[in-house]
N, CA, C, O and CB atoms as a CASP TS submission, in Angstrom:
PFRMAT TS
TARGET T0000
AUTHOR 0000-0000-0000
METHOD Language model
MODEL 1
PARENT N/A
ATOM      1  N   MET     1      -1.782 172.090-118.171  1.00  0.00           N
ATOM      2  CA  MET     1      -1.468 171.458-116.908  1.00  0.00           C
ATOM      3  C   MET     1      -2.699 171.535-115.996  1.00  0.00           C
ATOM      4  O   MET     1      -3.328 172.587-115.875  1.00  0.00           O
ATOM      5  CB  MET     1      -0.232 172.131-116.244  1.00  0.00           C
ATOM      6  N   LYS     2      -3.036 170.398-115.354  1.00  0.00           N
ATOM      7  CA  LYS     2      -4.198 170.350-114.483  1.00  0.00           C
ATOM      8  C   LYS     2      -3.851 170.853-113.089  1.00  0.00           C
ATOM      9  O   LYS     2      -2.737 170.658-112.602  1.00  0.00           O
ATOM     10  CB  LYS     2      -4.753 168.930-114.412  1.00  0.00           C
ATOM     11  N   LYS     3      -4.812 171.496-112.466  1.00  0.00           N
ATOM     12  CA  LYS     3      -4.626 172.054-111.132  1.00  0.00           C
ATOM     13  C   LYS     3      -4.967 171.009-110.062  1.00  0.00           C
ATOM     14  O   LYS     3      -6.003 170.349-110.140  1.00  0.00           O
ATOM     15  CB  LYS     3      -5.497 173.317-110.951  1.00  0.00           C
ATOM     16  N   LEU     4      -4.085 170.865-109.061  1.00  0.00           N
ATOM     17  CA  LEU     4      -4.305 169.956-107.942  1.00  0.00           C
ATOM     18  C   LEU     4      -4.818 170.758-106.755  1.00  0.00           C
ATOM     19  O   LEU     4      -4.250 171.790-106.399  1.00  0.00           O
ATOM     20  CB  LEU     4      -3.001 169.188-107.574  1.00  0.00           C
ATOM     21  N   LYS     5      -5.900 170.273-106.143  1.00  0.00           N
ATOM     22  CA  LYS     5      -6.491 170.954-104.995  1.00  0.00           C
ATOM     23  C   LYS     5      -6.922 169.911-103.970  1.00  0.00           C
ATOM     24  O   LYS     5      -7.462 168.865-104.331  1.00  0.00           O
ATOM     25  CB  LYS     5      -7.699 171.839-105.427  1.00  0.00           C
ATOM     26  N   VAL     6      -6.681 170.197-102.686  1.00  0.00           N
ATOM     27  CA  VAL     6      -7.105 169.319-101.599  1.00  0.00           C
ATOM     28  C   VAL     6      -7.991 170.122-100.667  1.00  0.00           C
ATOM     29  O   VAL     6      -7.640 171.239-100.289  1.00  0.00           O
ATOM     30  CB  VAL     6      -5.880 168.717-100.834  1.00  0.00           C
ATOM     31  N   SER     7      -9.128 169.573-100.294  1.00  0.00           N
ATOM     32  CA  SER     7     -10.013 170.239 -99.343  1.00  0.00           C
ATOM     33  C   SER     7     -10.486 169.226 -98.310  1.00  0.00           C
ATOM     34  O   SER     7     -10.504 168.021 -98.564  1.00  0.00           O
ATOM     35  CB  SER     7     -11.221 170.894-100.067  1.00  0.00           C
ATOM     36  N   PHE     8     -10.871 169.737 -97.133  1.00  0.00           N
ATOM     37  CA  PHE     8     -11.334 168.889 -96.045  1.00  0.00           C
ATOM     38  C   PHE     8     -12.739 169.306 -95.653  1.00  0.00           C
ATOM     39  O   PHE     8     -13.097 170.481 -95.741  1.00  0.00           O
ATOM     40  CB  PHE     8     -10.380 168.967 -94.833  1.00  0.00           C
ATOM     41  N   TYR     9     -13.536 168.332 -95.218  1.00  0.00           N
ATOM     42  CA  TYR     9     -14.914 168.594 -94.830  1.00  0.00           C
ATOM     43  C   TYR     9     -15.354 167.571 -93.791  1.00  0.00           C
ATOM     44  O   TYR     9     -14.727 166.525 -93.623  1.00  0.00           O
ATOM     45  CB  TYR     9     -15.849 168.561 -96.061  1.00  0.00           C
ATOM     46  N   LEU    10     -16.435 167.889 -93.104  1.00  0.00           N
ATOM     47  CA  LEU    10     -17.002 166.958 -92.130  1.00  0.00           C
ATOM     48  C   LEU    10     -18.053 166.098 -92.810  1.00  0.00           C
ATOM     49  O   LEU    10     -18.839 166.580 -93.626  1.00  0.00           O
ATOM     50  CB  LEU    10     -17.613 167.715 -90.922  1.00  0.00           C
ATOM     51  N   LYS    11     -18.054 164.832 -92.466  1.00  0.00           N
ATOM     52  CA  LYS    11     -19.054 163.918 -93.016  1.00  0.00           C
ATOM     53  C   LYS    11     -20.074 163.651 -91.917  1.00  0.00           C
ATOM     54  O   LYS    11     -19.825 162.864 -91.004  1.00  0.00           O
ATOM     55  CB  LYS    11     -18.400 162.574 -93.536  1.00  0.00           C
ATOM     56  N   GLY    12     -21.221 164.312 -92.010  1.00  0.00           N
ATOM     57  CA  GLY    12     -22.235 164.309 -90.967  1.00  0.00           C
ATOM     58  C   GLY    12     -22.794 162.953 -90.593  1.00  0.00           C
ATOM     59  O   GLY    12     -23.239 162.762 -89.462  1.00  0.00           O
ATOM     60  N   ASP    13     -22.779 162.008 -91.518  1.00  0.00           N
ATOM     61  CA  ASP    13     -23.339 160.697 -91.192  1.00  0.00           C
ATOM     62  C   ASP    13     -22.327 159.798 -90.476  1.00  0.00           C
ATOM     63  O   ASP    13     -22.650 158.660 -90.134  1.00  0.00           O
ATOM     64  CB  ASP    13     -23.827 160.012 -92.460  1.00  0.00           C
ATOM     65  N   LYS    14     -21.127 160.288 -90.250  1.00  0.00           N
ATOM     66  CA  LYS    14     -20.088 159.530 -89.555  1.00  0.00           C
ATOM     67  C   LYS    14     -19.793 160.188 -88.206  1.00  0.00           C
ATOM     68  O   LYS    14     -18.793 160.888 -88.049  1.00  0.00           O
ATOM     69  CB  LYS    14     -18.794 159.441 -90.419  1.00  0.00           C
ATOM     70  N   LYS    15     -20.688 159.949 -87.228  1.00  0.00           N
ATOM     71  CA  LYS    15     -20.540 160.538 -85.902  1.00  0.00           C
ATOM     72  C   LYS    15     -20.232 159.479 -84.867  1.00  0.00           C
ATOM     73  O   LYS    15     -20.723 158.353 -84.942  1.00  0.00           O
ATOM     74  CB  LYS    15     -21.796 161.296 -85.512  1.00  0.00           C
ATOM     75  N   LYS    16     -19.406 159.858 -83.893  1.00  0.00           N
ATOM     76  CA  LYS    16     -19.126 158.989 -82.760  1.00  0.00           C
ATOM     77  C   LYS    16     -20.193 159.242 -81.688  1.00  0.00           C
ATOM     78  O   LYS    16     -20.975 160.188 -81.792  1.00  0.00           O
ATOM     79  CB  LYS    16     -17.680 159.239 -82.196  1.00  0.00           C
ATOM     80  N   GLN    17     -20.217 158.393 -80.666  1.00  0.00           N
ATOM     81  CA  GLN    17     -21.185 158.546 -79.569  1.00  0.00           C
ATOM     82  C   GLN    17     -20.991 159.866 -78.823  1.00  0.00           C
ATOM     83  O   GLN    17     -21.957 160.425 -78.304  1.00  0.00           O
ATOM     84  CB  GLN    17     -21.063 157.375 -78.588  1.00  0.00           C
ATOM     85  N   ASN    18     -19.752 160.373 -78.762  1.00  0.00           N
ATOM     86  CA  ASN    18     -19.479 161.614 -78.035  1.00  0.00           C
ATOM     87  C   ASN    18     -19.801 162.861 -78.863  1.00  0.00           C
ATOM     88  O   ASN    18     -19.566 163.979 -78.405  1.00  0.00           O
ATOM     89  CB  ASN    18     -18.022 161.649 -77.606  1.00  0.00           C
ATOM     90  N   GLY    19     -20.335 162.684 -80.071  1.00  0.00           N
ATOM     91  CA  GLY    19     -20.751 163.817 -80.894  1.00  0.00           C
ATOM     92  C   GLY    19     -19.716 164.297 -81.886  1.00  0.00           C
ATOM     93  O   GLY    19     -20.002 165.190 -82.683  1.00  0.00           O
ATOM     94  N   GLU    20     -18.512 163.728 -81.861  1.00  0.00           N
ATOM     95  CA  GLU    20     -17.491 164.137 -82.818  1.00  0.00           C
ATOM     96  C   GLU    20     -17.822 163.580 -84.200  1.00  0.00           C
ATOM     97  O   GLU    20     -18.361 162.481 -84.331  1.00  0.00           O
ATOM     98  CB  GLU    20     -16.092 163.665 -82.363  1.00  0.00           C
ATOM     99  N   THR    21     -17.490 164.357 -85.224  1.00  0.00           N
ATOM    100  CA  THR    21     -17.796 164.007 -86.607  1.00  0.00           C
ATOM    101  C   THR    21     -16.507 163.730 -87.369  1.00  0.00           C
ATOM    102  O   THR    21     -15.481 164.359 -87.107  1.00  0.00           O
ATOM    103  CB  THR    21     -18.598 165.132 -87.292  1.00  0.00           C
ATOM    104  N   ALA    22     -16.555 162.800 -88.303  1.00  0.00           N
ATOM    105  CA  ALA    22     -15.385 162.400 -89.088  1.00  0.00           C
ATOM    106  C   ALA    22     -14.951 163.514 -90.039  1.00  0.00           C
ATOM    107  O   ALA    22     -15.777 164.190 -90.652  1.00  0.00           O
ATOM    108  CB  ALA    22     -15.686 161.120 -89.879  1.00  0.00           C
ATOM    109  N   ILE    23     -13.624 163.685 -90.145  1.00  0.00           N
ATOM    110  CA  ILE    23     -13.043 164.622 -91.107  1.00  0.00           C
ATOM    111  C   ILE    23     -12.647 163.824 -92.343  1.00  0.00           C
ATOM    112  O   ILE    23     -11.890 162.857 -92.256  1.00  0.00           O
ATOM    113  CB  ILE    23     -11.805 165.390 -90.499  1.00  0.00           C
ATOM    114  N   TYR    24     -13.165 164.237 -93.482  1.00  0.00           N
ATOM    115  CA  TYR    24     -12.845 163.601 -94.763  1.00  0.00           C
ATOM    116  C   TYR    24     -12.110 164.595 -95.643  1.00  0.00           C
ATOM    117  O   TYR    24     -12.202 165.805 -95.436  1.00  0.00           O
ATOM    118  CB  TYR    24     -14.129 163.087 -95.472  1.00  0.00           C
ATOM    119  N   GLY    25     -11.395 164.091 -96.607  1.00  0.00           N
ATOM    120  CA  GLY    25     -10.685 164.934 -97.555  1.00  0.00           C
ATOM    121  C   GLY    25     -11.129 164.629 -98.965  1.00  0.00           C
ATOM    122  O   GLY    25     -11.665 163.559 -99.251  1.00  0.00           O
ATOM    123  N   LYS    26     -10.897 165.582 -99.836  1.00  0.00           N
ATOM    124  CA  LYS    26     -11.221 165.408-101.242  1.00  0.00           C
ATOM    125  C   LYS    26     -10.048 165.970-102.046  1.00  0.00           C
ATOM    126  O   LYS    26      -9.632 167.109-101.840  1.00  0.00           O
ATOM    127  CB  LYS    26     -12.581 166.118-101.618  1.00  0.00           C
ATOM    128  N   ILE    27      -9.530 165.168-102.951  1.00  0.00           N
ATOM    129  CA  ILE    27      -8.436 165.580-103.825  1.00  0.00           C
ATOM    130  C   ILE    27      -9.007 165.800-105.221  1.00  0.00           C
ATOM    131  O   ILE    27      -9.661 164.919-105.779  1.00  0.00           O
ATOM    132  CB  ILE    27      -7.283 164.515-103.845  1.00  0.00           C
ATOM    133  N   TYR    28      -8.755 166.980-105.780  1.00  0.00           N
ATOM    134  CA  TYR    28      -9.209 167.310-107.125  1.00  0.00           C
ATOM    135  C   TYR    28      -7.994 167.413-108.048  1.00  0.00           C
ATOM    136  O   TYR    28      -6.987 168.023-107.689  1.00  0.00           O
ATOM    137  CB  TYR    28     -10.027 168.638-107.128  1.00  0.00           C
ATOM    138  N   LEU    29      -8.090 166.830-109.209  1.00  0.00           N
ATOM    139  CA  LEU    29      -7.091 166.995-110.253  1.00  0.00           C
ATOM    140  C   LEU    29      -7.854 167.303-111.525  1.00  0.00           C
ATOM    141  O   LEU    29      -8.390 166.412-112.183  1.00  0.00           O
ATOM    142  CB  LEU    29      -6.176 165.719-110.410  1.00  0.00           C
ATOM    143  N   GLY    30      -7.890 168.574-111.854  1.00  0.00           N
ATOM    144  CA  GLY    30      -8.734 169.013-112.959  1.00  0.00           C
ATOM    145  C   GLY    30     -10.181 168.822-112.565  1.00  0.00           C
ATOM    146  O   GLY    30     -10.622 169.377-111.558  1.00  0.00           O
ATOM    147  N   ASN    31     -10.932 168.049-113.333  1.00  0.00           N
ATOM    148  CA  ASN    31     -12.340 167.796-113.000  1.00  0.00           C
ATOM    149  C   ASN    31     -12.551 166.380-112.453  1.00  0.00           C
ATOM    150  O   ASN    31     -13.685 165.905-112.383  1.00  0.00           O
ATOM    151  CB  ASN    31     -13.219 168.009-114.238  1.00  0.00           C
ATOM    152  N   ILE    32     -11.474 165.713-112.069  1.00  0.00           N
ATOM    153  CA  ILE    32     -11.540 164.384-111.462  1.00  0.00           C
ATOM    154  C   ILE    32     -11.271 164.536-109.973  1.00  0.00           C
ATOM    155  O   ILE    32     -10.401 165.311-109.575  1.00  0.00           O
ATOM    156  CB  ILE    32     -10.515 163.395-112.125  1.00  0.00           C
ATOM    157  N   TYR    33     -12.015 163.800-109.141  1.00  0.00           N
ATOM    158  CA  TYR    33     -11.773 163.891-107.705  1.00  0.00           C
ATOM    159  C   TYR    33     -11.895 162.536-107.030  1.00  0.00           C
ATOM    160  O   TYR    33     -12.502 161.604-107.557  1.00  0.00           O
ATOM    161  CB  TYR    33     -12.738 164.873-107.070  1.00  0.00           C
ATOM    162  N   SER    34     -11.298 162.459-105.845  1.00  0.00           N
ATOM    163  CA  SER    34     -11.372 161.256-105.026  1.00  0.00           C
ATOM    164  C   SER    34     -11.502 161.679-103.570  1.00  0.00           C
ATOM    165  O   SER    34     -10.834 162.617-103.134  1.00  0.00           O
ATOM    166  CB  SER    34     -10.120 160.343-105.238  1.00  0.00           C
ATOM    167  N   SER    35     -12.348 161.002-102.822  1.00  0.00           N
ATOM    168  CA  SER    35     -12.546 161.287-101.404  1.00  0.00           C
ATOM    169  C   SER    35     -11.807 160.258-100.569  1.00  0.00           C
ATOM    170  O   SER    35     -11.599 159.123-100.998  1.00  0.00           O
ATOM    171  CB  SER    35     -14.046 161.298-101.046  1.00  0.00           C
ATOM    172  N   PHE    36     -11.412 160.673 -99.365  1.00  0.00           N
ATOM    173  CA  PHE    36     -10.725 159.758 -98.458  1.00  0.00           C
ATOM    174  C   PHE    36     -11.015 160.140 -97.015  1.00  0.00           C
ATOM    175  O   PHE    36     -11.356 161.285 -96.716  1.00  0.00           O
ATOM    176  CB  PHE    36      -9.207 159.763 -98.722  1.00  0.00           C
ATOM    177  N   SER    37     -10.874 159.167 -96.131  1.00  0.00           N
ATOM    178  CA  SER    37     -11.055 159.398 -94.700  1.00  0.00           C
ATOM    179  C   SER    37      -9.706 159.738 -94.086  1.00  0.00           C
ATOM    180  O   SER    37      -8.689 159.142 -94.441  1.00  0.00           O
ATOM    181  CB  SER    37     -11.685 158.156 -94.003  1.00  0.00           C
ATOM    182  N   THR    38      -9.695 160.692 -93.166  1.00  0.00           N
ATOM    183  CA  THR    38      -8.460 161.014 -92.445  1.00  0.00           C
ATOM    184  C   THR    38      -8.357 160.206 -91.160  1.00  0.00           C
ATOM    185  O   THR    38      -7.310 160.201 -90.513  1.00  0.00           O
ATOM    186  CB  THR    38      -8.397 162.515 -92.129  1.00  0.00           C
ATOM    187  N   ALA    39      -9.431 159.525 -90.786  1.00  0.00           N
ATOM    188  CA  ALA    39      -9.509 158.756 -89.534  1.00  0.00           C
ATOM    189  C   ALA    39      -9.401 159.669 -88.316  1.00  0.00           C
ATOM    190  O   ALA    39      -8.998 159.221 -87.242  1.00  0.00           O
ATOM    191  CB  ALA    39      -8.401 157.692 -89.487  1.00  0.00           C
ATOM    192  N   LYS    40      -9.757 160.942 -88.471  1.00  0.00           N
ATOM    193  CA  LYS    40      -9.745 161.920 -87.382  1.00  0.00           C
ATOM    194  C   LYS    40     -11.149 162.465 -87.192  1.00  0.00           C
ATOM    195  O   LYS    40     -11.958 162.479 -88.120  1.00  0.00           O
ATOM    196  CB  LYS    40      -8.740 163.074 -87.670  1.00  0.00           C
ATOM    197  N   TYR    41     -11.430 162.920 -85.960  1.00  0.00           N
ATOM    198  CA  TYR    41     -12.759 163.424 -85.614  1.00  0.00           C
ATOM    199  C   TYR    41     -12.640 164.750 -84.875  1.00  0.00           C
ATOM    200  O   TYR    41     -11.627 165.028 -84.233  1.00  0.00           O
ATOM    201  CB  TYR    41     -13.528 162.397 -84.756  1.00  0.00           C
ATOM    202  N   ILE    42     -13.702 165.576 -84.976  1.00  0.00           N
ATOM    203  CA  ILE    42     -13.761 166.858 -84.275  1.00  0.00           C
ATOM    204  C   ILE    42     -15.234 167.212 -84.058  1.00  0.00           C
ATOM    205  O   ILE    42     -16.108 166.754 -84.794  1.00  0.00           O
ATOM    206  CB  ILE    42     -13.017 167.989 -85.082  1.00  0.00           C
ATOM    207  N   GLN    43     -15.494 168.030 -83.042  1.00  0.00           N
ATOM    208  CA  GLN    43     -16.848 168.532 -82.807  1.00  0.00           C
ATOM    209  C   GLN    43     -17.230 169.496 -83.940  1.00  0.00           C
ATOM    210  O   GLN    43     -16.411 170.313 -84.360  1.00  0.00           O
ATOM    211  CB  GLN    43     -16.947 169.244 -81.412  1.00  0.00           C
ATOM    212  N   GLN    44     -18.464 169.401 -84.431  1.00  0.00           N
ATOM    213  CA  GLN    44     -18.909 170.279 -85.519  1.00  0.00           C
ATOM    214  C   GLN    44     -18.820 171.753 -85.140  1.00  0.00           C
ATOM    215  O   GLN    44     -18.469 172.589 -85.972  1.00  0.00           O
ATOM    216  CB  GLN    44     -20.338 169.939 -85.914  1.00  0.00           C
ATOM    217  N   GLU    45     -19.136 172.070 -83.892  1.00  0.00           N
ATOM    218  CA  GLU    45     -19.094 173.469 -83.451  1.00  0.00           C
ATOM    219  C   GLU    45     -17.669 174.024 -83.520  1.00  0.00           C
ATOM    220  O   GLU    45     -17.462 175.168 -83.925  1.00  0.00           O
ATOM    221  CB  GLU    45     -19.642 173.596 -82.015  1.00  0.00           C
ATOM    222  N   ARG    46     -16.693 173.208 -83.124  1.00  0.00           N
ATOM    223  CA  ARG    46     -15.297 173.647 -83.154  1.00  0.00           C
ATOM    224  C   ARG    46     -14.804 173.776 -84.598  1.00  0.00           C
ATOM    225  O   ARG    46     -14.022 174.676 -84.903  1.00  0.00           O
ATOM    226  CB  ARG    46     -14.404 172.661 -82.369  1.00  0.00           C
ATOM    227  N   TRP    47     -15.243 172.902 -85.472  1.00  0.00           N
ATOM    228  CA  TRP    47     -14.870 172.974 -86.884  1.00  0.00           C
ATOM    229  C   TRP    47     -15.366 174.298 -87.470  1.00  0.00           C
ATOM    230  O   TRP    47     -14.640 174.971 -88.202  1.00  0.00           O
ATOM    231  CB  TRP    47     -15.454 171.762 -87.677  1.00  0.00           C
ATOM    232  N   ALA    48     -16.589 174.659 -87.147  1.00  0.00           N
ATOM    233  CA  ALA    48     -17.163 175.907 -87.648  1.00  0.00           C
ATOM    234  C   ALA    48     -16.482 177.119 -87.003  1.00  0.00           C
ATOM    235  O   ALA    48     -16.158 178.089 -87.688  1.00  0.00           O
ATOM    236  CB  ALA    48     -18.680 175.942 -87.380  1.00  0.00           C
ATOM    237  N   LYS    49     -16.269 177.061 -85.703  1.00  0.00           N
ATOM    238  CA  LYS    49     -15.689 178.192 -84.977  1.00  0.00           C
ATOM    239  C   LYS    49     -14.259 178.491 -85.413  1.00  0.00           C
ATOM    240  O   LYS    49     -13.834 179.646 -85.393  1.00  0.00           O
ATOM    241  CB  LYS    49     -15.718 177.921 -83.486  1.00  0.00           C
ATOM    242  N   THR    50     -13.514 177.458 -85.807  1.00  0.00           N
ATOM    243  CA  THR    50     -12.123 177.651 -86.230  1.00  0.00           C
ATOM    244  C   THR    50     -11.997 177.775 -87.751  1.00  0.00           C
ATOM    245  O   THR    50     -10.893 177.723 -88.292  1.00  0.00           O
ATOM    246  CB  THR    50     -11.262 176.492 -85.735  1.00  0.00           C
ATOM    247  N   ASN    51     -13.129 177.938 -88.435  1.00  0.00           N
ATOM    248  CA  ASN    51     -13.140 178.059 -89.895  1.00  0.00           C
ATOM    249  C   ASN    51     -12.416 176.868 -90.528  1.00  0.00           C
ATOM    250  O   ASN    51     -11.474 177.044 -91.300  1.00  0.00           O
ATOM    251  CB  ASN    51     -12.479 179.391 -90.338  1.00  0.00           C
ATOM    252  N   SER    52     -12.857 175.681 -90.202  1.00  0.00           N
ATOM    253  CA  SER    52     -12.292 174.423 -90.705  1.00  0.00           C
ATOM    254  C   SER    52     -10.809 174.294 -90.354  1.00  0.00           C
ATOM    255  O   SER    52     -10.004 173.841 -91.167  1.00  0.00           O
ATOM    256  CB  SER    52     -12.476 174.329 -92.227  1.00  0.00           C
ATOM    257  N   LEU    53     -10.463 174.698 -89.134  1.00  0.00           N
ATOM    258  CA  LEU    53      -9.101 174.670 -88.592  1.00  0.00           C
ATOM    259  C   LEU    53      -8.149 175.624 -89.312  1.00  0.00           C
ATOM    260  O   LEU    53      -6.931 175.469 -89.218  1.00  0.00           O
ATOM    261  CB  LEU    53      -8.553 173.267 -88.667  1.00  0.00           C
ATOM    262  N   ARG    54      -8.692 176.605 -90.028  1.00  0.00           N
ATOM    263  CA  ARG    54      -7.841 177.594 -90.700  1.00  0.00           C
ATOM    264  C   ARG    54      -7.452 178.729 -89.758  1.00  0.00           C
ATOM    265  O   ARG    54      -6.359 179.285 -89.870  1.00  0.00           O
ATOM    266  CB  ARG    54      -8.556 178.161 -91.928  1.00  0.00           C
ATOM    267  N   ASN    55      -8.338 179.071 -88.836  1.00  0.00           N
ATOM    268  CA  ASN    55      -8.035 180.122 -87.860  1.00  0.00           C
ATOM    269  C   ASN    55      -7.081 179.576 -86.797  1.00  0.00           C
ATOM    270  O   ASN    55      -6.985 178.362 -86.617  1.00  0.00           O
ATOM    271  CB  ASN    55      -9.340 180.658 -87.199  1.00  0.00           C
ATOM    272  N   PRO    56      -6.382 180.459 -86.100  1.00  0.00           N
ATOM    273  CA  PRO    56      -5.514 179.985 -85.018  1.00  0.00           C
ATOM    274  C   PRO    56      -6.324 179.198 -83.994  1.00  0.00           C
ATOM    275  O   PRO    56      -7.406 179.617 -83.582  1.00  0.00           O
ATOM    276  CB  PRO    56      -4.796 181.170 -84.334  1.00  0.00           C
ATOM    277  N   VAL    57      -5.785 178.057 -83.594  1.00  0.00           N
ATOM    278  CA  VAL    57      -6.453 177.214 -82.614  1.00  0.00           C
ATOM    279  C   VAL    57      -5.598 177.134 -81.360  1.00  0.00           C
ATOM    280  O   VAL    57      -4.371 177.203 -81.428  1.00  0.00           O
ATOM    281  CB  VAL    57      -6.724 175.802 -83.187  1.00  0.00           C
ATOM    282  N   ARG    58      -6.256 176.987 -80.213  1.00  0.00           N
ATOM    283  CA  ARG    58      -5.549 176.983 -78.948  1.00  0.00           C
ATOM    284  C   ARG    58      -5.730 175.690 -78.162  1.00  0.00           C
ATOM    285  O   ARG    58      -5.109 175.509 -77.114  1.00  0.00           O
ATOM    286  CB  ARG    58      -5.999 178.138 -78.122  1.00  0.00           C
ATOM    287  N   ILE    59      -6.564 174.803 -78.650  1.00  0.00           N
ATOM    288  CA  ILE    59      -6.805 173.539 -77.968  1.00  0.00           C
ATOM    289  C   ILE    59      -5.825 172.509 -78.549  1.00  0.00           C
ATOM    290  O   ILE    59      -5.710 172.370 -79.766  1.00  0.00           O
ATOM    291  CB  ILE    59      -8.309 173.069 -78.133  1.00  0.00           C
ATOM    292  N   ASP    60      -5.121 171.792 -77.665  1.00  0.00           N
ATOM    293  CA  ASP    60      -4.081 170.854 -78.105  1.00  0.00           C
ATOM    294  C   ASP    60      -4.571 169.864 -79.150  1.00  0.00           C
ATOM    295  O   ASP    60      -3.876 169.606 -80.133  1.00  0.00           O
ATOM    296  CB  ASP    60      -3.541 170.097 -76.922  1.00  0.00           C
ATOM    297  N   ASN    61      -5.756 169.310 -78.952  1.00  0.00           N
ATOM    298  CA  ASN    61      -6.301 168.353 -79.908  1.00  0.00           C
ATOM    299  C   ASN    61      -6.450 168.990 -81.290  1.00  0.00           C
ATOM    300  O   ASN    61      -6.149 168.353 -82.299  1.00  0.00           O
ATOM    301  CB  ASN    61      -7.655 167.820 -79.419  1.00  0.00           C
ATOM    302  N   GLU    62      -6.909 170.228 -81.344  1.00  0.00           N
ATOM    303  CA  GLU    62      -7.100 170.904 -82.629  1.00  0.00           C
ATOM    304  C   GLU    62      -5.765 171.247 -83.271  1.00  0.00           C
ATOM    305  O   GLU    62      -5.636 171.192 -84.494  1.00  0.00           O
ATOM    306  CB  GLU    62      -7.934 172.174 -82.448  1.00  0.00           C
ATOM    307  N   ILE    63      -4.774 171.600 -82.468  1.00  0.00           N
ATOM    308  CA  ILE    63      -3.439 171.865 -83.000  1.00  0.00           C
ATOM    309  C   ILE    63      -2.888 170.596 -83.644  1.00  0.00           C
ATOM    310  O   ILE    63      -2.327 170.639 -84.739  1.00  0.00           O
ATOM    311  CB  ILE    63      -2.486 172.373 -81.882  1.00  0.00           C
ATOM    312  N   ASN    64      -3.050 169.468 -82.957  1.00  0.00           N
ATOM    313  CA  ASN    64      -2.583 168.189 -83.496  1.00  0.00           C
ATOM    314  C   ASN    64      -3.329 167.826 -84.777  1.00  0.00           C
ATOM    315  O   ASN    64      -2.718 167.350 -85.735  1.00  0.00           O
ATOM    316  CB  ASN    64      -2.756 167.077 -82.455  1.00  0.00           C
ATOM    317  N   LEU    65      -4.654 168.048 -84.802  1.00  0.00           N
ATOM    318  CA  LEU    65      -5.439 167.768 -86.012  1.00  0.00           C
ATOM    319  C   LEU    65      -4.970 168.624 -87.181  1.00  0.00           C
ATOM    320  O   LEU    65      -4.786 168.121 -88.289  1.00  0.00           O
ATOM    321  CB  LEU    65      -6.933 168.011 -85.752  1.00  0.00           C
ATOM    322  N   LYS    66      -4.774 169.923 -86.934  1.00  0.00           N
ATOM    323  CA  LYS    66      -4.345 170.839 -87.985  1.00  0.00           C
ATOM    324  C   LYS    66      -2.989 170.405 -88.545  1.00  0.00           C
ATOM    325  O   LYS    66      -2.799 170.387 -89.761  1.00  0.00           O
ATOM    326  CB  LYS    66      -4.269 172.283 -87.447  1.00  0.00           C
ATOM    327  N   ASN    67      -2.051 170.056 -87.670  1.00  0.00           N
ATOM    328  CA  ASN    67      -0.736 169.604 -88.121  1.00  0.00           C
ATOM    329  C   ASN    67      -0.833 168.293 -88.901  1.00  0.00           C
ATOM    330  O   ASN    67      -0.143 168.110 -89.904  1.00  0.00           O
ATOM    331  CB  ASN    67       0.203 169.434 -86.925  1.00  0.00           C
ATOM    332  N   TYR    68      -1.689 167.384 -88.439  1.00  0.00           N
ATOM    333  CA  TYR    68      -1.881 166.111 -89.133  1.00  0.00           C
ATOM    334  C   TYR    68      -2.396 166.340 -90.555  1.00  0.00           C
ATOM    335  O   TYR    68      -1.861 165.775 -91.509  1.00  0.00           O
ATOM    336  CB  TYR    68      -2.858 165.214 -88.350  1.00  0.00           C
ATOM    337  N   LEU    69      -3.429 167.164 -90.696  1.00  0.00           N
ATOM    338  CA  LEU    69      -4.006 167.430 -92.019  1.00  0.00           C
ATOM    339  C   LEU    69      -3.010 168.149 -92.920  1.00  0.00           C
ATOM    340  O   LEU    69      -2.959 167.898 -94.124  1.00  0.00           O
ATOM    341  CB  LEU    69      -5.288 168.262 -91.887  1.00  0.00           C
ATOM    342  N   LYS    70      -2.224 169.039 -92.337  1.00  0.00           N
ATOM    343  CA  LYS    70      -1.248 169.805 -93.103  1.00  0.00           C
ATOM    344  C   LYS    70      -0.133 168.893 -93.635  1.00  0.00           C
ATOM    345  O   LYS    70       0.405 169.134 -94.715  1.00  0.00           O
ATOM    346  CB  LYS    70      -0.651 170.929 -92.236  1.00  0.00           C
ATOM    347  N   ASN    71       0.204 167.861 -92.882  1.00  0.00           N
ATOM    348  CA  ASN    71       1.339 167.002 -93.252  1.00  0.00           C
ATOM    349  C   ASN    71       0.941 165.721 -93.970  1.00  0.00           C
ATOM    350  O   ASN    71       1.780 164.840 -94.160  1.00  0.00           O
ATOM    351  CB  ASN    71       2.116 166.645 -92.027  1.00  0.00           C
ATOM    352  N   LEU    72      -0.319 165.598 -94.374  1.00  0.00           N
ATOM    353  CA  LEU    72      -0.720 164.440 -95.178  1.00  0.00           C
ATOM    354  C   LEU    72       0.061 164.451 -96.481  1.00  0.00           C
ATOM    355  O   LEU    72       0.234 165.510 -97.085  1.00  0.00           O
ATOM    356  CB  LEU    72      -2.256 164.446 -95.455  1.00  0.00           C
ATOM    357  N   PRO    73       0.536 163.300 -96.925  1.00  0.00           N
ATOM    358  CA  PRO    73       1.288 163.264 -98.197  1.00  0.00           C
ATOM    359  C   PRO    73       0.408 163.678 -99.366  1.00  0.00           C
ATOM    360  O   PRO    73      -0.767 163.319 -99.441  1.00  0.00           O
ATOM    361  CB  PRO    73       1.859 161.855 -98.450  1.00  0.00           C
ATOM    362  N   GLU    74       0.988 164.419-100.252  1.00  0.00           N
ATOM    363  CA  GLU    74       0.246 164.871-101.448  1.00  0.00           C
ATOM    364  C   GLU    74       0.565 164.004-102.626  1.00  0.00           C
ATOM    365  O   GLU    74       0.039 164.228-103.716  1.00  0.00           O
ATOM    366  CB  GLU    74       0.567 166.326-101.782  1.00  0.00           C
TER
END
């Protein structure tokens, strides 16, 4: 049975004028993978400070982003 894994990362070449960077996802199934855009953005500093939104976040926008990424269909 192949293992399914989903990870999220920032795509540095996709920046808005306000400095926010695009959040992309990658789905792995065994050794096959596919990338996708979440259509969401965040400041690189906040992404790093919150450990890719894994740490508790207190800013409403980050809470909404974390919930959005968590509830993406698998």
